[in-house]
C-alpha positions as CSV (number, residue, x, y, z in Angstrom):
1,M,9.8,-1.6,-22.0
2,T,8.9,-2.4,-18.4
3,E,9.1,-6.2,-17.6
4,R,5.7,-7.5,-16.1
5,P,4.5,-10.6,-14.3
6,L,2.8,-12.2,-17.0
7,D,4.3,-10.9,-20.3
8,G,4.0,-13.8,-22.3
9,I,1.0,-15.2,-21.1
10,T,-1.9,-15.1,-23.8
11,V,-5.7,-15.0,-22.5
12,V,-8.7,-15.7,-24.5
13,S,-12.2,-14.7,-23.3
14,L,-15.9,-15.0,-23.9
15,E,-16.8,-12.3,-21.3
16,Q,-19.9,-10.3,-20.7
17,A,-20.7,-7.4,-17.7
18,V,-18.3,-7.2,-15.1
19,A,-17.3,-10.6,-13.2
20,A,-14.9,-12.3,-15.9
21,P,-14.0,-8.8,-17.4
22,F,-12.3,-8.1,-14.0
23,V,-10.5,-11.2,-14.3
24,T,-8.7,-10.6,-17.3
25,R,-8.6,-6.8,-17.1
26,Q,-6.4,-7.5,-14.1
27,L,-4.4,-10.0,-15.7
28,A,-3.6,-7.8,-18.6
29,D,-2.4,-5.3,-15.9
30,L,-0.3,-7.8,-15.1
31,G,1.1,-8.1,-18.9
32,A,-1.1,-10.7,-20.0
33,R,-2.0,-10.4,-23.8
34,V,-5.8,-10.8,-23.4
35,I,-8.0,-11.6,-26.5
36,K,-11.3,-9.9,-26.0
37,I,-13.4,-12.4,-28.5
38,E,-17.1,-9.8,-29.2
39,R,-20.4,-10.4,-31.3
40,P,-19.7,-8.1,-34.8
41,D,-23.3,-7.2,-33.9
42,G,-22.5,-4.9,-30.9
43,G,-20.0,-6.9,-28.7
44,D,-19.7,-7.1,-25.0
45,F,-23.5,-5.9,-24.0
46,A,-21.5,-3.7,-21.1
47,R,-20.5,-1.4,-24.1
48,R,-24.0,-0.1,-24.1
49,Y,-24.8,0.4,-20.1
50,D,-24.3,4.3,-20.7
51,T,-22.3,6.4,-22.8
52,T,-20.8,8.7,-20.1
53,V,-17.0,8.4,-20.8
54,H,-16.7,10.1,-24.3
55,G,-19.5,8.1,-25.6
56,E,-18.3,5.0,-23.9
57,S,-19.7,3.3,-21.3
58,S,-18.4,3.4,-17.6
59,Y,-18.3,0.1,-16.8
60,F,-16.9,-0.8,-20.2
61,V,-14.1,1.4,-19.7
62,W,-13.3,0.6,-16.0
63,L,-13.2,-2.9,-17.2
64,N,-11.5,-3.3,-20.5
65,R,-8.4,-1.4,-20.7
66,S,-5.1,-3.0,-22.1
67,K,-7.2,-5.7,-23.9
68,E,-7.6,-6.1,-27.3
69,S,-11.1,-7.0,-29.3
70,L,-11.5,-9.5,-31.8
71,T,-15.3,-9.5,-33.4
72,L,-16.5,-12.9,-34.6
73,D,-19.3,-15.1,-35.0
74,L,-19.0,-18.4,-33.2
75,K,-22.4,-19.7,-34.8
76,S,-20.6,-19.8,-38.0
77,T,-17.6,-22.7,-39.1
78,P,-15.2,-20.3,-40.3
79,G,-15.4,-18.2,-36.7
80,R,-15.1,-21.2,-34.7
81,R,-12.4,-22.6,-36.4
82,I,-10.6,-18.6,-35.4
83,L,-11.3,-19.5,-31.8
84,D,-10.0,-23.0,-32.0
85,Q,-6.5,-21.7,-33.8
86,L,-6.5,-19.3,-30.7
87,L,-7.4,-21.4,-28.0
88,G,-4.7,-24.1,-29.3
89,S,-2.1,-21.7,-28.5
90,S,-3.2,-19.7,-25.5
91,D,-2.6,-20.1,-21.7
92,V,-5.7,-19.5,-20.2
93,F,-9.3,-19.3,-21.1
94,V,-12.0,-17.1,-19.4
95,Q,-15.8,-17.1,-20.0
96,N,-18.9,-16.5,-18.1
97,L,-21.3,-17.3,-20.7
98,A,-25.2,-18.3,-20.4
99,P,-25.5,-21.3,-17.6
100,G,-24.8,-24.5,-20.4
101,A,-23.8,-22.5,-23.4
102,A,-19.8,-23.3,-23.1
103,A,-20.7,-27.2,-22.6
104,R,-22.8,-26.9,-25.8
105,M,-20.2,-25.1,-27.6
106,G,-17.5,-27.5,-26.6
107,L,-15.6,-25.0,-24.5
108,D,-16.2,-26.7,-21.2
109,P,-13.0,-27.6,-19.6
110,G,-12.3,-31.3,-20.7
111,S,-13.0,-30.4,-24.5
112,L,-10.8,-27.2,-24.1
113,Q,-7.8,-29.4,-22.8
114,E,-8.2,-31.8,-25.1
115,L,-7.3,-29.2,-27.5
116,N,-4.6,-28.0,-25.8
117,P,-3.2,-29.8,-22.5
118,R,-1.7,-26.6,-21.6
119,I,-4.9,-24.1,-21.5
120,I,-6.2,-23.1,-18.1
121,P,-10.0,-22.7,-18.7
122,C,-11.6,-20.5,-15.9
123,T,-15.6,-20.7,-15.6
124,I,-17.3,-17.7,-14.2
125,S,-20.9,-19.0,-13.2
126,G,-24.0,-17.8,-10.9
127,Y,-24.8,-20.8,-8.8
128,G,-22.2,-22.9,-10.0
129,T,-22.4,-25.2,-13.1
130,S,-23.9,-28.3,-10.7
131,G,-26.8,-28.5,-8.4
132,P,-30.3,-27.7,-8.6
133,W,-29.5,-23.9,-9.1
134,A,-27.0,-24.4,-12.1
135,E,-29.3,-23.3,-14.9
136,R,-30.7,-20.2,-13.3
137,K,-29.6,-16.6,-14.4
138,A,-27.8,-14.6,-11.8
139,Y,-27.0,-11.2,-12.1
140,D,-25.3,-9.3,-9.2
141,L,-28.4,-7.9,-7.4
142,L,-30.0,-11.2,-7.5
143,V,-26.9,-12.5,-6.1
144,Q,-27.2,-9.6,-3.3
145,C,-30.6,-10.5,-2.2
146,Q,-29.9,-14.8,-2.4
147,S,-27.0,-14.4,0.0
148,G,-28.7,-12.1,2.5
149,L,-26.6,-9.0,1.8
150,V,-29.3,-7.0,0.9
151,S,-31.1,-8.0,4.3
152,L,-28.5,-6.4,6.1
153,T,-27.9,-3.1,4.0
154,G,-30.0,0.3,4.5
155,T,-32.2,1.4,7.4
156,P,-34.4,-0.4,9.7
157,E,-37.0,1.3,7.6
158,A,-35.6,-0.3,4.0
159,T,-33.4,-2.5,2.9
160,A,-30.7,-1.3,0.2
161,R,-28.5,-2.7,-2.7
162,V,-24.6,-2.2,-2.2
163,G,-23.8,0.6,-4.4
164,I,-21.5,-1.3,-6.5
165,S,-21.3,-4.7,-8.5
166,V,-20.2,-6.5,-5.3
167,A,-21.2,-9.9,-6.0
168,D,-19.6,-9.3,-9.9
169,I,-16.6,-8.0,-8.4
170,A,-15.9,-10.9,-5.6
171,A,-16.3,-13.2,-7.9
172,G,-13.6,-11.5,-10.5
173,M,-11.4,-11.1,-7.6
174,Y,-11.4,-15.1,-6.9
175,G,-11.1,-15.9,-10.9
176,Y,-8.4,-13.7,-10.8
177,S,-6.5,-15.1,-8.2
178,G,-7.8,-18.5,-9.1
179,V,-5.9,-18.7,-12.2
180,L,-2.8,-16.8,-11.0
181,T,-2.7,-20.1,-8.7
182,A,-3.3,-21.9,-11.4
183,L,-0.6,-20.8,-13.5
184,Y,1.7,-20.9,-10.4
185,T,0.6,-24.6,-10.1
186,R,1.2,-25.4,-13.9
187,A,4.5,-23.7,-13.4
188,T,5.4,-26.0,-10.7
189,T,4.3,-29.1,-11.7
190,G,3.2,-29.0,-15.5
191,V,-0.7,-29.8,-14.6
192,A,-3.0,-27.1,-15.9
193,R,-6.2,-27.1,-13.5
194,A,-9.5,-25.6,-14.4
195,V,-10.8,-23.3,-12.4
196,E,-14.5,-22.4,-11.3
197,V,-16.2,-19.3,-9.5
198,S,-19.7,-18.9,-9.0
199,L,-21.2,-15.3,-8.1
200,F,-23.0,-16.7,-5.1
201,E,-20.3,-18.8,-3.5
202,A,-18.0,-15.9,-3.8
203,L,-20.5,-13.5,-2.2
204,A,-21.6,-16.2,0.4
205,E,-17.6,-16.5,1.7
206,W,-17.7,-12.8,2.2
207,M,-21.1,-13.1,4.3
208,G,-19.0,-14.9,7.1
209,Q,-19.3,-12.8,9.6
210,P,-23.2,-12.2,9.6
211,A,-23.4,-16.0,8.8
212,N,-21.3,-17.0,12.1
213,Y,-23.3,-14.3,14.2
214,T,-27.0,-15.6,13.2
215,A,-26.1,-19.2,13.2
216,H,-24.7,-18.7,17.1
217,S,-26.9,-15.9,18.2
218,G,-30.4,-17.1,16.9
219,T,-30.9,-13.5,15.2
220,Q,-29.3,-11.7,12.3
221,P,-27.6,-8.3,12.4
222,A,-29.7,-5.0,12.7
223,R,-29.9,-3.0,9.8
224,L,-28.8,0.3,10.7
225,G,-27.5,2.2,7.7
226,T,-24.2,3.5,8.6
227,Q,-24.2,2.3,12.4
228,H,-22.1,-0.7,13.4
229,A,-24.7,-3.9,14.1
230,T,-22.1,-4.9,16.6
231,I,-20.0,-2.1,17.9
232,A,-21.2,1.4,19.3
233,P,-20.3,3.8,18.9
234,Y,-19.4,3.2,15.4
235,G,-21.1,5.1,12.5
236,A,-21.8,8.5,10.6
237,Y,-23.2,11.7,13.1
238,P,-24.1,15.4,11.5
239,A,-21.6,17.9,12.3
240,A,-22.7,21.6,12.5
241,D,-22.2,22.0,8.7
242,G,-24.5,19.2,7.7
243,K,-21.8,17.2,6.7
244,D,-21.2,13.6,8.2
245,V,-18.4,12.6,9.4
246,L,-18.2,8.7,10.8
247,F,-16.1,7.8,13.6
248,S,-15.3,4.4,15.6
249,I,-15.0,2.8,18.9
250,Q,-13.0,0.2,19.0
251,N,-12.2,-0.4,22.9
252,D,-12.6,0.5,26.5
253,R,-9.6,2.7,26.5
254,E,-10.6,4.6,23.3
255,W,-14.2,5.0,25.0
256,A,-12.5,6.5,28.2
257,V,-10.5,9.3,25.9
258,L,-13.9,9.9,24.2
259,C,-15.9,10.2,27.7
260,E,-13.1,12.5,28.6
261,R,-11.9,14.8,26.2
262,F,-14.4,14.9,23.3
263,L,-18.1,14.2,25.3
264,E,-16.5,16.2,27.9
265,R,-18.6,13.5,30.1
266,P,-15.9,11.4,32.6
267,E,-19.0,10.4,34.0
268,L,-20.2,8.2,31.3
269,I,-17.1,6.1,31.1
270,D,-18.4,3.9,34.0
271,D,-22.2,4.3,33.6
272,P,-23.5,0.8,33.3
273,R,-25.3,1.7,30.4
274,F,-22.2,2.0,28.5
275,A,-19.2,0.5,30.7
276,T,-18.6,-2.5,28.2
277,G,-19.3,-2.6,24.2
278,A,-21.8,-4.8,24.6
279,A,-24.0,-2.8,27.0
280,R,-23.0,0.3,24.7
281,V,-24.6,-1.7,21.8
282,A,-27.6,-2.3,23.9
283,N,-28.1,1.2,25.1
284,R,-27.3,2.5,21.0
285,A,-30.7,5.1,21.4
286,A,-29.0,6.6,24.7
287,L,-25.6,6.8,23.9
288,D,-26.4,8.7,20.4
289,T,-28.3,11.1,22.3
290,H,-24.7,12.2,23.7
291,V,-22.8,11.9,20.8
292,T,-25.2,13.6,18.1
293,A,-25.0,16.7,20.8
294,R,-21.7,17.0,20.7
295,F,-21.5,16.7,16.9
296,A,-23.7,19.4,16.7
297,A,-21.5,22.1,18.5
298,A,-18.8,22.1,15.9
299,D,-18.5,21.8,12.1
300,S,-16.9,18.3,10.3
301,T,-13.5,20.1,10.1
302,T,-13.2,20.7,14.0
303,I,-15.2,17.3,14.7
304,C,-12.3,15.1,12.4
305,A,-9.2,17.4,14.0
306,L,-10.6,17.1,17.4
307,L,-10.9,13.0,17.0
308,D,-7.3,12.8,15.2
309,N,-5.6,14.3,17.9
310,L,-7.2,11.8,20.4
311,G,-6.1,8.9,17.9
312,I,-9.8,8.1,17.4
313,A,-10.3,6.7,14.1
314,N,-12.9,8.9,12.1
315,A,-13.2,9.7,8.7
316,G,-15.7,12.4,6.3
317,V,-18.5,10.7,4.4
318,N,-17.3,11.7,1.1
319,S,-19.3,12.1,-2.2
320,V,-17.9,10.4,-5.2
321,A,-16.9,13.7,-6.4
322,E,-14.8,14.1,-2.6
323,F,-13.5,10.8,-3.6
324,L,-12.3,11.3,-7.0
325,A,-10.0,14.5,-5.3
326,H,-8.9,12.9,-2.5
327,P,-5.3,14.0,-1.3
328,A,-4.1,10.4,-0.7
329,L,-5.0,9.2,-4.0
330,A,-3.1,12.7,-5.8
331,A,0.0,12.3,-3.1
332,R,0.5,8.9,-4.3
333,D,0.4,9.2,-8.2
334,R,-2.4,6.8,-8.0
335,W,-4.1,8.1,-11.3
336,R,-2.9,7.6,-14.6
337,E,-4.6,8.5,-18.1
338,V,-5.9,6.0,-20.4
339,S,-7.4,6.3,-24.0
340,V,-10.6,5.2,-25.0
341,P,-11.7,5.3,-28.7
342,D,-12.6,8.9,-28.4
343,G,-10.9,10.7,-25.7
344,T,-8.8,9.9,-22.7
345,T,-10.0,9.2,-19.1
346,R,-8.0,9.1,-15.8
347,A,-7.8,5.5,-14.1
348,L,-6.5,4.3,-10.9
349,V,-3.6,1.7,-10.9
350,P,-4.3,-1.3,-9.5
351,P,-4.2,-1.5,-5.8
352,A,-1.4,-3.9,-5.3
353,D,2.0,-2.6,-5.9
354,L,4.6,-5.1,-7.3
355,A,8.3,-3.8,-6.5
356,G,10.4,-2.9,-10.0
357,T,7.3,-3.2,-12.2
358,E,4.5,-1.1,-13.2
359,A,0.6,-2.0,-14.4
360,R,-0.2,-1.4,-18.1
361,M,-2.4,0.7,-18.4
362,G,-3.2,0.4,-21.8
363,P,-6.1,1.9,-24.4
364,V,-9.6,0.6,-23.9
365,P,-10.5,-0.9,-26.9
366,A,-13.0,-0.3,-30.0
367,L,-15.5,-3.3,-30.9
368,G,-13.2,-5.5,-33.1
369,E,-10.4,-2.9,-33.3
370,H,-7.7,-5.9,-33.2
371,T,-9.6,-7.9,-35.7
372,A,-7.5,-7.8,-38.4
373,P,-3.9,-8.0,-37.1
374,I,-5.2,-11.0,-35.2
375,L,-6.1,-12.6,-38.1
376,E,-3.2,-11.7,-39.5
377,E,-1.2,-13.5,-37.0
378,L,-2.8,-16.6,-37.4
379,G,-1.8,-16.7,-41.3
380,Y,-5.1,-15.1,-42.9
381,G,-4.0,-12.8,-45.9
382,A,-5.9,-9.6,-46.8
383,G,-8.4,-11.1,-49.1
384,E,-9.3,-13.9,-46.7
385,I,-9.9,-10.9,-43.9
386,A,-12.2,-9.2,-46.8
387,A,-13.7,-12.3,-47.3
388,L,-14.6,-12.9,-43.5
389,R,-16.0,-9.1,-43.4
390,T,-18.3,-9.7,-46.4
391,E,-19.4,-12.7,-44.8
392,E,-20.1,-11.2,-41.7
393,V,-17.9,-13.8,-39.7
394,V,-15.6,-10.7,-38.4
């Protein structure tokens, strides 16, 4: 069996949707045992977002491989007793419950560390656990709006959401790195420190460049679809076959090469409208007439080959289906088969390769699939487990 960095670490989670499950799935990838506590009457509501993967939700399949599902009614005394038994011997507890719910349940960091001084509590919230917005609900798109991201995304005519759950993913990444840091701190100092991440503050960090630009220029970057707001030419243009190709000019040397050997208009190099990066941005419309005309004269394959030969960065604007068939992923053997309750699906191995180890790519659990074996580990007999099922505690 492959040895993994987090072998021997046990994580208990009370998680829903995307942000917290992304934290724990990445911990599971590294070998941690993740026990996912779910409600007996349906479990994580992300299970029902859609039914596209052999009857399972595409979100749930992405976020919950390699975990164990234990159903518990935490409002019942026996259910809460079982949770406390697990927490008493676990290393990490991750939750993204509704605002204030963890504290009401006695699952705040202080209470948890009284129960188990070595446990690392990780709280994923919307706007933080203090301050005037602490009690507000915060779904991904709400946070995209509040952070200003939506105002930067789309076309001059209309805003648009980012096409993935970017606020949830940002919070999940910071929760994951925060837990790893806390585990390292505990290993080196013996102190277990709590981790807290909010969706809003995670995405706020990612807004650093437009925030700086706006604060110091007095105006925010323009909303230009696939065009870069502060660099030109840097965007997608339609080739003769209808496929968009995006390319980027990063400096004056590349600009000169583009003019001489791609546009075949060397006189544009020193044209005052285009001679500097700032001038090219200011005169984007005039610049685009030359680029658009050149793109219309060749198909996308030819365009990409020409730009490649000139050392100019470019990419076809792929569909999701084209991404799934991407030759770079196939050539680097990035896909693995993962089991789901009624079939299998392909999943990408985690992007951070650790030499000498392999990520765990275990099955996606059915609701309550591991309830009986986990209870048996805790010392419950078959009769006791049957009684808990009859009482709908599990």
